[in-house]
C-alpha positions in Angstrom: -30.3 -6.3 14.7 -29.5 -3.5 12.1 -26.1 -1.9 11.8 -27.0 1.3 13.6 -29.4 -0.4 15.9 -26.6 -2.7 17.1 -24.3 0.3 17.8 -27.0 1.9 19.9 -27.9 -1.3 21.7 -24.3 -2.2 22.6 -23.5 1.3 23.6 -26.3 1.1 26.1 -25.6 -2.4 27.4 -21.8 -2.6 27.2 -20.3 0.8 26.3 -16.8 -0.3 27.0 -16.8 -3.1 24.4 -14.3 -2.5 21.6 -16.0 -1.6 18.3 -13.1 -0.5 16.1 -9.3 -0.6 16.3 -6.5 0.5 14.0 -4.0 3.2 13.2 -3.1 3.3 16.9 -6.6 4.0 18.0 -9.2 2.0 19.9 -12.9 3.1 19.8 -15.5 1.5 22.1 -19.2 1.3 21.3 -19.8 4.1 23.7 -17.2 6.2 21.9 -18.7 5.2 18.6 -22.2 6.4 19.5 -20.7 9.7 20.6 -18.8 9.9 17.2 -22.1 9.2 15.4 -23.7 12.1 17.3 -20.7 14.4 16.6 -20.6 13.6 12.9 -24.3 14.2 12.6 -24.0 17.5 14.4 -21.3 18.7 12.0 -23.0 17.5 8.9 -26.4 19.1 9.8 -24.6 22.4 10.6 -22.9 22.4 7.2 -26.2 21.4 5.4 -28.2 24.0 7.3 -30.3 21.8 9.4 -31.5 18.2 9.9 -34.2 18.4 7.2 -32.0 19.8 4.5 -32.5 18.3 1.0 -29.8 19.5 -1.4 -31.0 19.9 -4.9 -28.1 18.0 -6.6 -28.2 16.2 -9.9 -28.7 12.8 -8.2 -31.4 14.0 -5.8 -34.2 12.3 -7.7 -32.5 9.0 -7.5 -31.6 9.4 -3.8 -35.1 10.5 -2.9 -33.6 13.8 -1.7 -31.3 12.1 0.8 -28.0 14.1 0.8 -24.8 12.4 -0.3 -21.7 12.8 2.0 -18.5 11.7 0.2 -15.2 10.9 2.0 -11.7 10.5 0.6 -9.6 9.6 3.6 -6.2 7.8 4.0 -6.7 6.1 7.4 -8.9 3.0 7.7 -10.0 4.0 11.2 -11.3 7.4 9.9 -13.2 5.9 7.1 -14.8 3.4 9.5 -15.9 6.0 12.0 -17.3 8.1 9.1 -19.3 5.2 7.6 -20.7 4.5 11.1 -21.6 8.1 11.7 -23.1 9.1 8.3 -25.2 5.9 8.0 -26.7 6.6 11.5 -29.0 9.3 10.2 -30.7 10.5 7.0 -27.7 10.6 4.7 -25.8 8.5 2.2 -22.1 7.8 2.6 -19.9 7.6 -0.5 -16.3 6.3 0.0 -13.8 7.4 -2.7 -10.6 5.4 -2.8 -7.8 7.9 -2.2 -5.6 5.8 -4.5 -7.8 6.6 -7.5 -6.2 9.1 -9.9 -7.2 12.6 -8.8 -9.0 13.2 -12.1 -11.1 10.1 -11.5 -12.1 11.3 -8.0 -12.9 14.8 -9.3 -15.0 13.5 -12.2 -16.9 11.2 -9.8 -17.7 14.2 -7.6 -18.9 16.1 -10.6 -21.2 13.3 -11.6 -22.7 12.1 -8.3 -22.8 15.7 -6.9 -22.4 15.1 -3.2 -23.5 17.9 -0.9 -20.3 17.6 1.2 -16.8 16.1 0.6 -14.6 15.4 3.5 -10.9 14.7 2.8 -7.5 14.7 4.6 -5.7 15.3 1.3 -4.9 19.1 1.0 -4.2 18.8 -2.7 -7.6 17.1 -3.4 -9.3 19.7 -1.2 -7.7 22.5 -3.2 -8.7 20.9 -6.5 -12.3 20.5 -5.3 -12.4 24.3 -4.5 -11.9 25.0 -8.2 -14.1 22.2 -9.5 -16.6 23.4 -12.1 -20.2 22.2 -12.3 -20.2 21.2 -8.6 -21.9 23.4 -6.0 -21.1 21.3 -2.9 -18.8 22.0 0.0 -15.3 20.5 0.4 -14.0 20.4 4.0 -10.9 19.1 5.7 -11.0 16.8 8.7 -9.6 19.5 10.9 -12.1 22.1 9.7 -15.0 19.6 10.1 -13.9 18.9 13.7 -14.1 22.7 14.4 -17.5 23.0 12.9 -18.8 19.9 14.8 -17.4 21.3 18.1 -19.4 24.5 17.7 -22.6 23.0 16.2 -25.7 22.4 18.3 -25.9 18.8 19.6 -27.8 16.6 17.1 -30.3 13.8 17.9 -27.6 11.3 17.4 -27.8 7.8 15.8 -31.2 6.4 14.9 -32.5 3.4 13.0 -33.9 4.6 9.6 -36.4 3.1 7.2 -35.1 0.0 5.5 -36.0 1.2 2.0 -33.9 4.3 2.4 -30.6 4.5 0.5 -27.6 4.8 2.8 -24.5 3.8 0.8 -23.2 4.8 -2.6 -20.7 2.2 -3.8 -18.4 2.3 -6.8 -16.9 -0.1 -9.3 -13.1 0.0 -9.5 -11.8 3.4 -10.5 -8.2 2.4 -11.2 -8.2 2.5 -15.0 -11.8 3.4 -16.0 -14.2 6.0 -14.5 -16.1 4.3 -11.7 -19.8 3.5 -11.9 -21.8 4.2 -8.8 -24.8 2.4 -7.4 -27.0 2.9 -4.4 -27.6 0.4 -1.6 -30.7 0.6 0.6 -30.4 -0.3 4.3 -32.7 -3.3 3.8 -30.6 -4.8 1.0 -27.6 -5.0 3.3 -29.8 -6.5 6.1 -30.2 -9.4 3.7 -26.4 -9.6 3.3 -25.9 -9.6 7.1 -28.3 -12.5 7.3 -26.1 -14.4 4.9 -23.0 -13.5 7.0 -24.6 -14.8 10.2 -25.7 -18.1 8.6 -22.7 -18.9 6.3 -19.7 -16.5 7.0 -19.1 -16.8 10.7 -20.3 -13.4 11.7 -21.4 -14.5 15.2 -22.4 -12.1 18.0 -19.5 -10.3 19.6 -16.8 -11.9 17.5 -13.3 -10.4 17.1 -12.5 -9.9 13.4 -9.4 -8.6 11.6 -10.1 -7.2 8.1 -6.8 -5.5 7.0 -7.8 -4.3 3.5 -8.6 -0.7 2.5 -12.1 0.3 3.7 -12.8 1.8 0.4 -12.7 -1.7 -1.0 -16.1 -3.4 -0.7 -14.8 -6.6 0.9 -13.5 -4.6 4.0 -16.3 -2.1 3.9 -18.8 -4.9 4.2 -16.8 -6.5 7.0 -17.3 -3.3 8.9 -21.1 -3.5 8.4 -21.4 -7.2 9.3 -19.1 -6.9 12.4 -20.9 -3.9 13.9 -24.3 -5.3 13.0 -23.4 -8.3 15.2 -21.9 -6.4 18.0 -18.4 -7.5 17.2 -15.0 -5.9 17.3 -13.3 -5.0 14.1 -9.5 -4.5 13.8 -8.3 -2.6 10.7 -5.1 -1.8 8.9 -4.7 1.2 6.5 -2.2 -0.9 4.5 -1.8 -4.7 4.9 1.2 -5.6 7.0 1.5 -9.3 7.6 3.8 -9.0 10.6 1.5 -6.5 12.3 -1.5 -8.6 11.4 0.0 -11.8 13.0 0.8 -9.7 16.1 -2.8 -8.4 16.3 -4.2 -11.9 15.9 -2.0 -13.3 18.7 -2.4 -10.4 21.1 -6.1 -9.7 20.5 -7.1 -13.3 20.2 -8.7 -12.7 16.9 -11.3 -15.3 16.0 -12.1 -14.3 12.4 -10.1 -13.0 9.5 -11.5 -11.4 6.3 -9.3 -10.6 3.4 -8.2 -11.5 -0.1 -6.6 -14.9 -0.6 -3.1 -13.7 -1.2 -2.9 -12.4 2.4 -3.1 -15.9 3.8 0.3 -17.1 2.5 1.8 -13.8 3.9 0.2 -14.5 7.3 1.6 -18.0 7.4 5.1 -16.9 6.4 5.0 -14.1 9.0 3.7 -16.4 11.7 6.5 -18.9 11.0 9.1 -16.1 11.5 7.5 -15.0 14.8 8.6 -16.3 18.2 5.4 -18.2 18.5 5.5 -19.8 15.1 2.2 -21.0 13.7 0.7 -20.9 17.3 0.4 -17.1 16.7 -2.6 -17.9 14.5 -4.2 -20.5 16.8 -7.1 -18.2 18.0 -8.5 -18.1 14.4 -11.8 -20.1 14.1 -13.1 -18.7 10.8 -11.2 -17.4 7.8 -13.2 -15.8 5.0 -11.7 -14.8 1.6 -13.3 -13.0 -1.3 -12.5 -10.5 -4.1 -10.1 -12.8 -5.9 -9.5 -16.5 -6.7 -8.8 -18.8 -3.7 -6.0 -20.9 -5.2 -5.8 -24.5 -4.1 -2.2 -24.2 -3.0 -3.1 -21.2 -0.8 -5.8 -23.4 0.8 -3.4 -26.3 1.3 -0.6 -24.2 2.9 -3.0 -22.3 5.2 -5.0 -25.3 6.4 -1.8 -27.2 7.2 -0.5 -24.3 9.3 -3.8 -23.3 11.0 -5.6 -26.5 11.7 -8.2 -25.1 14.0 -9.7 -22.7 11.5 -12.4 -23.2 8.9 -11.4 -21.6 5.6 -14.3 -20.5 3.4 -14.1 -18.5 0.1 -17.1 -16.8 -1.3 -18.1 -15.3 -4.6 -20.4 -12.3 -5.0 -20.7 -8.9 -6.6 -21.1 -5.6 -4.9 -24.1 -4.8 -7.2 -25.8 -8.1 -6.5 -24.8 -9.5 -3.1 -23.6 -12.9 -2.0 -23.8 -15.6 -4.7 -21.9 -18.8 -3.6 -19.3 -20.3 -1.4 -16.6 -23.0 -1.4 -14.8 -24.9 1.3 -12.6 -27.1 -0.9 -10.2 -27.0 -3.8 -9.5 -23.9 -5.8 -12.8 -22.2 -5.0 -14.2 -22.2 -8.5 -16.9 -24.8 -7.9 -19.4 -23.1 -5.5 -22.5 -23.9 -3.7 -25.2 -21.2 -4.0 -26.2 -19.4 -0.9 -29.8 -19.9 0.3 -32.3 -17.7 -1.7 -30.1 -17.5 -4.8 -31.5 -18.5 -8.2 -29.1 -19.1 -11.1 -29.1 -19.2 -14.9 -26.4 -19.3 -17.6 -27.2 -17.7 -20.9 -25.6 -17.2 -24.3 -25.1 -13.8 -26.0 -28.6 -14.0 -27.3 -30.1 -14.5 -23.9 -30.9 -18.1 -24.3 -30.4 -20.5 -21.4 -27.5 -22.9 -21.8 -27.5 -26.5 -20.6 -25.3 -27.7 -17.7 -21.6 -27.7 -18.5 -21.7 -25.0 -21.1 -20.0 -21.7 -20.3 -22.0 -18.5 -20.7 -22.9 -15.3 -18.8 -24.1 -15.9 -15.3 -27.4 -14.4 -14.3 -28.6 -14.3 -10.6 -31.9 -13.6 -9.0 -31.6 -12.6 -5.4 -33.4 -10.1 -3.2 -30.3 -8.1 -2.4 -29.5 -7.0 -6.0 -29.4 -3.4 -7.2 -31.6 -2.4 -10.1 -29.3 0.0 -12.0 -26.3 2.3 -11.7 -26.6 5.9 -10.8 -27.6 7.5 -14.2 -24.8 10.1 -14.1 -22.2 7.3 -14.0 -23.7 4.7 -16.4 -26.9 4.0 -18.3 -26.4 0.3 -17.9 -29.0 -1.8 -16.0 -27.9 -4.4 -13.5 -31.2 -6.2 -13.0 -33.8 -6.8 -15.8 -37.6 -6.6 -15.6 -37.7 -10.3 -14.5 -35.4 -9.7 -11.5 -32.4 -11.3 -13.1 -29.0 -9.5 -12.5 -25.6 -9.9 -14.1 -22.2 -8.2 -13.9 -21.1 -10.3 -16.9 -19.2 -13.0 -15.1 -18.8 -16.3 -17.1 -19.7 -19.6 -15.6 -21.3 -23.0 -16.1 -23.8 -24.8 -14.0 -23.3 -28.4 -12.9 -25.8 -30.3 -10.7 -26.8 -27.0 -9.0 -23.2 -25.8 -8.4 -21.5 -22.8 -10.0 -18.3 -23.4 -12.0 -16.7 -20.0 -12.4 -14.8 -19.3 -15.7 -14.0 -15.6 -15.1 -15.2 -12.5 -16.8 -15.5 -11.7 -20.5 -11.9 -10.4 -20.5 -10.8 -13.6 -18.8 -11.5 -15.8 -21.8 -8.9 -16.1 -24.6 -9.8 -17.5 -28.0 -6.7 -19.3 -29.2 -6.8 -21.4 -32.4 -10.5 -21.6 -32.0 -10.4 -22.9 -28.4 -11.9 -20.9 -25.5 -9.2 -20.7 -22.8 -10.1 -19.7 -19.3 -7.2 -17.5 -18.1 -8.2 -17.9 -14.4 -8.0 -21.7 -14.9 -4.5 -21.4 -16.2 -3.6 -19.3 -13.2 -5.1 -21.7 -10.7 -3.0 -24.6 -12.2 0.2 -22.6 -12.2 -0.3 -21.4 -8.7 0.0 -25.0 -7.4 3.7 -24.9 -8.5 5.9 -23.7 -5.5 7.2 -20.2 -6.3 4.3 -19.4 -8.6 1.6 -18.6 -6.0 1.2 -15.1 -7.4 0.8 -15.2 -11.1 -1.4 -13.9 -13.9 -2.3 -15.2 -17.4 -3.0 -12.9 -20.2 -3.9 -13.2 -23.9 -1.5 -11.7 -26.4 -2.4 -11.1 -30.1 -1.1 -13.7 -32.6 -1.4 -13.6 -36.4 -2.0 -17.3 -36.8 -3.9 -18.3 -33.7 -5.7 -15.1 -33.0 -4.3 -15.0 -29.5 -1.8 -16.9 -27.4 -1.7 -17.4 -23.6 1.2 -15.9 -21.7 1.8 -16.1 -17.9 3.7 -13.7 -15.7 5.0 -15.0 -12.3 5.7 -12.6 -9.5 8.9 -13.0 -7.6 12.7 -12.5 -7.5 14.8 -14.2 -10.2 16.1 -16.9 -7.8 12.6 -17.5 -6.4 10.7 -18.2 -9.6 11.1 -21.8 -10.8 12.7 -22.5 -14.2 10.4 -22.5 -17.2 10.8 -26.3 -17.9 9.6 -27.0 -14.4 6.5 -24.9 -14.8 5.8 -26.5 -18.2 6.2 -30.0 -16.9 3.8 -29.3 -14.0 1.2 -27.7 -16.3 1.2 -30.6 -18.8 -0.1 -32.7 -15.9 -2.8 -30.2 -15.0 -4.1 -28.6 -18.2 -5.5 -29.7 -21.6 -3.0 -29.0 -24.4 -4.9 -26.0 -25.7 -4.7 -24.4 -22.3 -0.9 -24.6 -22.0 0.8 -21.2 -22.0 2.9 -20.3 -25.0 5.2 -17.8 -23.2 6.5 -17.4 -19.6 7.6 -14.2 -17.9 8.7 -13.0 -14.5 8.0 -9.6 -12.8 9.3 -8.3 -9.5 5.7 -7.2 -8.7 2.4 -7.6 -10.3 0.2 -4.5 -10.5 -2.8 -4.7 -8.2 -5.8 -2.7 -7.2 -6.0 -1.2 -3.7 -8.0 -4.2 -2.6 -5.2 -6.6 -3.8 -6.7 -7.9 -7.1 -4.2 -8.4 -9.8 -4.9 -6.1 -12.7 -4.8 -8.3 -15.8 -4.7 -5.4 -18.4 -1.8 -3.8 -16.5 0.0 -7.1 -16.5 -0.2 -7.3 -20.3 1.3 -3.8 -20.3 4.3 -5.1 -18.4 4.9 -7.5 -21.3 4.3 -4.9 -24.0 6.7 -2.4 -22.5 9.4 -4.9 -21.7 9.2 -4.6 -18.0 8.4 -8.3 -17.5 11.4 -10.6 -18.1 10.8 -13.4 -20.6 11.9 -16.8 -19.4 
């Protein structure tokens, strides 16, 4: 069943079934079908009719399908707009409202959407004066008024599978985001993986508390509605509220970044029910960041009835591999995934040697939208890469990070994520980041920054003693720091470059 097809089918057979919940609202499948119809009515009114084909700069790449961009603060609003815009001939582009305003404006200028919907009055005002963009900016309130007066549209419909429906972006926190188009069929493939490997069973109740502008949560929306499930959202992660939702709604499946799991366990232990508050969970899926072994150990001990699976993938490529044990860096490829590891010259490397991971899978995107990047994602042979580093061993993937995750210290290649995984096993160091600092004699040295209050972070000698048992000598950090909070993206990933800045500007306390 396709995403929109599932909304239509469940709205017919069980209109009162919960589709979406969050921000104090509950939307049934019957409500959601009506929302799809209303959103289509308003968009067609603004575009001038159902067959409108805006002549924007990206129209050749979209096949004339109009782009509708949204920059909204509430998760429930983003979810309803994704459901609505993807239910007819249109492409939805979700801009993270936490991006700097200049990033959002430049992205609008480049991808040239026909309409931008926002609940940010300042951003709406800035769009009104944006040069080299001929689209329409509209507030949520104004759109509601337009939709109320518009002729009723045909409502949601299942569209051709080769039609683009989603414009996704790489992170826009520090660099200008690169955009790429997803076809409906490419995400049908991903939903198939979710059904087979990621616990997306029919009608399941799922909690995905990350920002919907973040691909992990956005995809959870697609897979849950495509399987007729109920998705609970949070505009900002709140562990106490999440535990309450899990207990009261009997949530069966959780999707989030790994760091959320320790917060859930801690919040459950403080609740009146204790760990029993999480007892309804059957499947827990993490992605978007490393699944540390200590996180797995603590969570599995607290929630014995749930299967914890971490997965690795790339928004531009799709699902690549999964892990059910350890620190999540040794992964089993999903069905249909071919793998190769190559050096900088493009030569294949033997098992055990670290190089750039290349993937061949049917869900991969060919290239970025040309106005945002000239870079290709997939070569003529069908091999795709986002420049992650890995080694292959007996058919498994052993992740080493990205190019910026490798430090060359004294001639040794040091995997910074490997240092982090080892340090995260030390109590009090669960949230940490390793960075490379320039050094005149070694080229670079490894430093680690641990997140926490002064009395919560263990003494430096304790960390050193633990790491000597876990790491080769060349991997041992040279310096140790503490920071009250590590900088993260909206999706919860620690920003390594920004952590290095904490050291450079003296914000991090040296231990």
